[in-house]
N, C-alpha and C positions, 0 to 999 in steps of 0.2 A: 504493499500500500504506499502511496506517495507521502512523504513527510515534508512539512513546511518547516525548514530549518531556521528560518528567521520570522517568526510571526510577530506582528505588530503589538507593541505594548500599548494597550488602549487605556490603562488606569493604573495609577499608583496612589495608594493611600497617603494622605499628608501626615506628618508626625502628630498633628493635632487630632486627626481621625483615628490613628492608631492607639494613641493615648486614651481616647475616650471609649475604645472598643471593649466589649466584655472579654474577648480573647485576650487581650493585653492585661486586663485586670486578673484574669484567671492565671495567666503565667506568673504575674507578680505575687499572687496568693500562694502558688505552688512553690515559689522560691522561699517565700516568708514562712510558710506553714509546714511545708514537706521537704524543704532543702533540695528541691528539684530545680535546677538552674538550666533551662533549656536556652541555648544561644539564639535560636531562631525556630520558625514553625516546623521545618524538617526534623530538627532535633526533638522537638516536642512530639511530633507524630511518632518518630521511632521509639521514643520512651513509652508512648501510650500503647503500642503494640508489644514492645518487649516486656513491659511491666503490666500486664493486662488487669490484674486484680487491683494494684495500686492506683492505676488510672481511674478505673471505674468507681473505686472508693472515693477518690478525689472528687469525682463529679457528684456523687451523693452528698458529700460533705460541703463542697463549695456551694451547691444550690440548697443545701439544708433541707434534703428530702424528710418529710414528716412520716415517722413510723411509730405505731403504738408499742411495738416490741422490737428489740435490737436484733440485727442479724448476727449470725454465728460465724459466718465466713462469706466473703465476697464471691468466690467461685470455687466449686468443688474440684474440678479438673478441667484442663484444657482439651476438650473433645467435642466433636460434632458428628451427629446430633446428640443431644441429651445432656448438655452442659446445664448445671444448677447454679443460679445466681441468688445472692443475698437471702440464702435460706435462714428461716426464723424470723424474718421481718413481717410485719403486719401493716398494710397501708390502703389507701384507696385514692385512685387518681382524681376523684371529684373533690376530695378534701384539699388537694393541692390547689385546685381551681379557685377556691374561696379564701386563699391566704392573702389575696390582693384586694385593695379598694374597699375594705370593710368599714373604714372610718368616715372621715368627712367627705371623702371623694366616692362614696358609694353611689352617687347618682351619676357618676361617670359612665359613658356608655361601654358596655361589654360587647354588644353586637349591634351593628348597623347593617340593615337588610334592606334589599330593594329587588324588584322583579318586574316582569312584564305585567303581572296582575296587580301588583300593589305599588304605592308610593313608597318612599323611603321611610323605614320605621327604626326607631332606636330603643334598645333594651338596656337599661341600666344595670350595673352590677347588683344593686339592691333587688331590682325586679327579677334578674336572672336567678338569684338565690331563692326568692320566694317561689318562682314557677318551678325550679328544680325540686324543690322540697314538696311542693303540692303534687306534682306529677309522681314523684317517687312514692308518696303516701298513697296515691290512687293505684299505682301498680301493685304495691304490697297488698292493698285491699282485694285485688284481683287474685291474690295467691302467688304473686311473683317472688321468688326466692333466689338466693345466690345460686348461679348455674343454670338457671332457666333462660331459655333463649327468647328475646324480644326482637321482632324483625320490623323494619321500616321500609315502607313503600312511599317515601315522602321526598319532595324536592328540597333544594338548597335554601331553606327559609329558617328564621329563628326557631320556630317550633321544633325542628328536627335536632337542633343543638340541645335545646332543653331536654328533649327526650333521651338524647344519647346520655347526657350527664346524669339524668335521673336514674336510668338503668344501671350506669356505673356505679352510683352511690349505694345501690342495693347489692351489687355484685352479680346482677344479670348480665347475660351475654348479648351484645348488640350485633346486629347484622343488617346491611342496608342494601337495597336496590334502587336505582333511580326509576321514577315513574314513566320514563320514556322506554323502559323495557317491557316486552310483551310477556304474556303469561307463561309460555313454555320456558322462556329464559330465566324468569324469577323463580319458577318451580324447580328448575335444575339446581338452583342455589338454595332457596329456603327449604325445598323438599328434603335436603340431605341432613338438616339440623333439628327437625321436630320441634318447631317454635311453639311457645304457649300463647303469645300475644302478637298480634299483627296491628301496626300503626299504618294507616293508609290515607291517601288523599283522593279526592273525587275526580281531579283532573288537573291539568296545567296548561300553560300558554307558552308557545315557543315560536319565535319568528312571526308574532302577531296572530297566530292560528290557535284555537282552543282545541284541546285533546281531552275528551271525557274518558275517564279510566274506571268508572263505577262497574261496568261489566267485567273489566280485568280483576278488579277486587272481588267481585262476587265469584269468579272462577278460582281465585286463589283460596278464598274461604272454603269452598267446596272440596279443593284439592289437597288441602293441608288438614287432615283429621286431628292432628295434635293440638290445634288452636282451641283455647278455651275463652279467648275474649278478643274482640276487634274494636279497634278505636278508629273513627272516621274524622278526618280533618276537612271540613268544608274549605276549599280554597279557590277553586274556579267558580263555584256557585255557592254562596253563603247559606243557601236554603237546602243543600244537598243533605240526603239522609240515607242510611242503610239500615234495613230492619235487623234487629238484634245487636247492633253496634252501639258502643258508647260514643257520644259526642266529645271531641277534644275539649271543648270548653268546660265539660264537666271535670276534668282532671285538673283544672286550674282554680277550683273553688275551695280548696282545702287550706285552712290556717295551720300548717303542720311545721313541726320542728325539723330542721335539717339534720339528717343522720347519716353517718358514713359507716357502712359495714367494713370491719377491718378484715383484710384478705391477704393471703400469702402473696409474695411477690410474683409467683407464676400463675396466680388465679386468672382464667380467661377474661379478657376485656371485650374482645369482638372477634367475629369470624368475617374475613374478607375473602375474595375470591380471585383465581386466575382468570383470564380473559374469557375462557369458554368458547373461543372460536374453532377450536380443533377437538372438542370432546367435552365430557362432563367437567365443569369447573371445579378446581381444587379448592376445598374449603380450608382456609389458613387461619390458624388460631394464634393470637398473640395475647400477651399477659399485661395486666395492670402495671406491674413494675418495669417491664422491658420497655413498653411504650413511653412510660413517664420519663425514665432516666435518659432514653434515646432523644426524646423531645427536648428535654432541658439541655442536652449537649448540642443537638443539631440546630434547634431554633436559637438557643441562648448564646452559643459560642460562634457557630458558623454563620448564622444569619444575623446575630446581634439583636434579637428581638427582646423587647423590654416593655416596662409598664407605660412608657410614653408613646408607644408605637400604635400605628393603625394599619392592620395586616389584611390583605385579601390575596387569596390564591384561587383564581377563577376555576371552578370545577363543578361537576355534578355529584350527586350523593353516591353514585356508583364507581367513582374513581378514588384511588388511595389519597389523592391530594385533598379531598374533602376532609379525611381524617386528619391530614396534616394541617389543614386550614383551622378546624375547630381545636386542635390541641394548641394553637397559638395562645389560647386563653391561659394556658398553664404557665406562661411567662407574665401574666398580667396585661397583656396587650389587648387592645380593642380588635375584633375581627369584623371585617366588612365582607358581606356575602351578597352574591348576585345570582338570581334565578332566571335564565332565559337564554336567548340566542345572542352571543357576543357580537355578531355581525348585524343585529337588527336594531333599528332601521339601517345602520351602517356600522362600520368598524370603530367608529368613534365612541360608541356606547359605554364601553368600560372605562376609557379615559375620562369621560365626563363624570362617571360614577366615582372615579378616584378623586376627581376634585371635590365632589360633593361629600365624600367620606373623609376628606383630607388624609389620604393614605400617605404612609412613610414607606411602606413595603407593598409591592405590586407584583404579583406572580401569575403566570398563565403557561399554557402548553407552548412549546416551541413553535408549532404550526400558526398559533395566533399572531406572534410577532412577525413571522415570515409573510403571512397574509396582509398585515398592516403595511409592511414594507413594500409589498408588491402593488398595493392599492394606493401608495402615495400618501398615506396618513401622516399627519404632522401633530403628534400629541400635544405639544406645547402651544399650538395655534388653536387647538380645541378645548383645552383645559388648562387651569392653574395647578401646577404640579410642584410648587416650590419646596414642600416638605418631604418630597420623595427622596429617599437615600439609597433605596436597594429595589432592584427589578429581578424577579426570579423566572427561570425557565426550566422546563423538564418535559418529559414525555416522549421526546425523540432529539437526536443531536441538533443543536442550534448551529447553523452555518456561521462562518466567519463573517460573512457579509451582514447578517443580522446582528452580530455582536457590534460591528461598526455603525450599523444603523441606530441602535439603542443609544450609543453615545452620542451620535450626531443629533439625535432628536431630543434627548433628555438631559444632556449636559454631561460635563466632564468628571463630575464628582459622584457618580452613581456606582454602586457595587453591583455588577451583574452576577447574580447568584445563579449560574448555570449549574444544575445538579443532575446526577444519575444515580438512581437507586432502584427500589422495586416494591411493588405491593407485598412481596414475599417477606421482606425484612423491615417494612414500614420505616425506612431510613434511606439516607444517600450514602452510597460508597464513596463517591467522589463529589466534590462540590466547591463551596465558596470559602473563602477565608478573608475576613476584613483587613488583615495586616499584611497581605501579600499583593504584589502587582498582578494585573490581569492581562492575558495575552489572547489576541483574536482567536476564536474557534477553540479555546482550551479552558477546561475547568481548572480551577486554581490549585487544587490539592486532593490528596487522599484524606478522608475525614478521620478525625481523632478516634482511636480505639478500634479501628477497622483495619485488619491485617490483609489488605487487597492488593493483589499483584497481577500483572500480565504473565501468563504461563504459556510455555510451549506444551506440545502434546505429551511430552515426557515429564511434565511437572516441574520444569526449570524456569525460575523467574527471568523475565526478559527485560533488557534496558533499552529504552527508546525503540521498541519493536512491538508490533501488534500481536497480541496473544489472547487466550481465553481469561476473562475476568473471574479470578479465583480468590476466595477468602480462606486464609489458612488457620484462623483461630476464631473461637465463638464470639458471638455478640449477644447482649441481653435482649435485643429485639428480634432475634431469629424466631421463627414459628416454634410454639410449643409443641405442636403436632398438627396433623390434618384431621378434621373430623371424620369419624367412621373409618380410621386407618389404625386399628388397634395394635398391629405389630410394626408399624411405622414404615411398611414396605414402599408404599406410594410416595411418602415423604423422602425416603432415601434414594429412591429411583429418580426423583425430580431434581435433586441437587448433588448427589454424592456418587453417581454412577461412574463417572469419567475419572475422578480423583478421589477414591475412598478416604473419608475423613476430612476432606476439604469440600467447601461450597463452591460448585461451579455454577455460575449465574445465567450463562448462555449469551453473554455479550463479548464483543470484541474490544479490547482496551489496550491503549498505549500510555505508558507512564513516561512524560517527557523529561529531558534533562534538567528542567527547572522544577521538577516534582510535581508538575501539573498532570492532567489526564485528558484524553480524548476518547470518546466512545465512537466505534465505527459501526454500530448497528448490531443486530442479533447474529450470533455466531452460527445459528442453524440455517440462516438464509445467506450466508457469505458466498460470494461468487469466486470460484477457483477456476480460472481459465488458464490452462497450460501451466499450472504450478504457480501462477501469480495470483495471490488472494487479494480481493478487494471488498471492503464494506460497502453495502448498498448505499449507505448515506453519502459516500464519496461521490458516487454516480449521480445521486439526487442534487447534491450541492452544485455540480456543474451544470446539469440539465435544467434545474429549476431557477438558475441564475439567469437564463435566457428570458427576455421579457415576454415572448410569444407564449411561454409554457407556464401553466398555473400549478400543475401537480404531476407527479410521475411515478411509475412502479416498474422495477426490473426484476426479472427472475432468470435463473440459469437453469434450463432444463436438459438434464443429462439422462437423455433416453437410454435405456438398456440396449447395448450393441449399436448405438447410433452416436454420431457426432454431437458434441454439446451445442445447444441452440439457446441463444440468449435474446429474447424480445424485450423491447422497451415500450411501455404503454405511457401516453402522455395526454394530459387535459390541456386543451388549447384555450388561450384567451378568446373571448367572444370576437368574431370577425376574422380570425386567423385560420388559414387552411394549411394542413400538412401537405407540402409539395416536395419535389426533389431537392429544391434549394435548401428548405429548412432541414430535411433529413440529412443533407450533406454537412450542413453547419453543426447540427447535433453530433454527428460522428467526428467531425473536426475538433470540436471543442473537448470531447472525450479523450480523443487521441492526444491532444496537446497537453492537457491538464492532468490526465491519469495514465492511461496506457492504450497502445493500439490493440492489445489482446482483450480490452473491455469495451470495444466498440460494439453496439448491439448488432445482431444479425438482421433484424428488421425493426422498424419503428411503426407504432399503430396509435391512431388517435382514438381516445375513448371519451365517454360523457363524464365519467368519475371513476376514482380509484377506490376499491373496496377499503373501508376503514372500521375498526372496532368502535364501541361506543365512547372509547376514551381518545379517539382520534389517531390510533396507530395504524399505519399501513399493514394490510394483511398479507405480507409477502409469502409466508410459508403456505397458508391455505391456497392461495392463488397457485403457487407452484404445484402443489399436490393436485390441484384440479386439473391443471394443463398436463400433468403427468398420467392422467387417466382416472383419478378417483372421482367418486360420485360427489355432487355438491353437498348431500346431506351428511357425507363422511368427513368433510374437511371444514364445514363452517356452520355455526348456529345462527341463522338470520337474526335472532332476537338479541344476540351479542354484538350486532353490527349497527352502525349509524346509517348505512345505506344498502340494505340487502339486496335491492334490485340491481345493484351494480354487478352482481355475480353472473347475471344472465348473459353478458357479453362474453365473459370468460369461459362459461360453459359451452356456448356456441363455438367460440375459438377452438376449444379443445376437441369438440366433435368434428369440426371441419379438418383440423390438422390430422387427427387419427384416420379420417377417411383418405386423405391425401397420402399418408404413409401406406395405408392398405393398397390403395390403387398403385403406388410406386412399386410395392412388393409383388403385386400381381403381374405387372409388366415385366419385372425382373426374371419372373419364373416363365 
């Protein structure tokens, strides 16, 4: 894969910004309290992975984690899976939530919410506490106990945040699907975990269109026999009712005392799911303690989130970034949440909301920033963003041009927190550091406490070369287990098959000479043409930089007994035609920027690229489809944002197979 030997340094923190950062304060605390004197960030990272127990204990102590019982040890042994963390401790993640703003500033907003349905609402810390206590009381009255599953079919609105923390205060296990997901997709998830209570919405609005979900909710109720109670939140229609269901408003009427169930560090907090595009989604279980301590480290040190911040990471309730968004409250920050289409009525919508909410930290998927760049959006001409100090990006690799666009548009003193992690570990492997310079196209660092390396196929660490993203030591936020996987076979097969005892994530990674990191896409869709490996994101970076092209997808079809065939599918800007001249320019750009071996065999114009509900390109499912698998074997339409897009590729595969059959007949 091509390496940029001299990337542009886009940002260097000023001495004043470094000194004001939580990372700097933590390093000073380590030196003072623990006699750990790290000369710079790289030395700090090395210490954090060499002395794993000492590092995580320092995070516990620095952030003063509240526990009603002391832990007996930090880590039982360095092993994966199955490491035990902070055994003996008793805590509750919701109790951490209300350690902030309990005094004179209790009326300070905890949540600022807006949607296509509602105008802006503000929920104070005082009111958040009251509502969480009331909803928890109501759930207990329904018989909800620690370990019971409460599932949510709610949009990204304040009520959903209240419900989550109410469940956590009891020790109930939360699980969420976005209401844009259809019945089969939701049942594939919730049906695995036998929920006791369903919290559901009557409908939602997206892109100016209303979507009634009452029939879906009725279908869920009928298909989930474990349900004992249903709560309906009238959102689209304030008069919506469901026979036999509690009304959400009933849950808010209790004058209840806030109670925090004291739970073991590894008590389950939530069940999240893999994408489900290629089979039954994996139900991934994380614990109270692991999520809490990773959040304090990640949000507190790497993003620098604190009590004076206003934080938004645009997401739906079906993406792990929703979980990341709501846990911003654990640092005392105000969270700003938006429910709706970020491109409706135009791509300025979120930027205008950023001004209204007075954001200091603004995050979104990488595709959002790329779309803004291509559309010619100028955020500072649309909104006043003077308090914004950090911009976050994840979901897919952010191209170097988008890095530069963010600095051109938002100013030179912005920390671009480009991160890469996963639903699986509810954390970033590589990401931001407020005391390091930032280079175009490159994440700044390996995150503290995470022994992440680029490995070759023999398990040898690579320096400044692309390899498998591998974690060699346990993390507190790794899954406790998969639901209904009693012997851990599915869990081990998912992450530990290639390197037993080490976590293989399935991404291509390069650690740069500066200690930064670049993700090159999924390793299971990497293109290997004549021995030269290329991450698909490298091809997309070149192709999608062309003004005529809005989106693209490339796959390498290695047919058994046939020559490798690599088609490129592109979405053209309206009014543009795919002709020989454009095809030639695409090939020339790839040949010049990347490799002659990675010029596509053919280029095809399509209406849209298949994507998951979280916006990821469905490279592997399309590859399997084009290699002859049936569409229902490779993709779940309800786990997609645009299932109709698969029709083109199904027909493409059929035509190509007919051509091969005809050619074989002529040969005989």
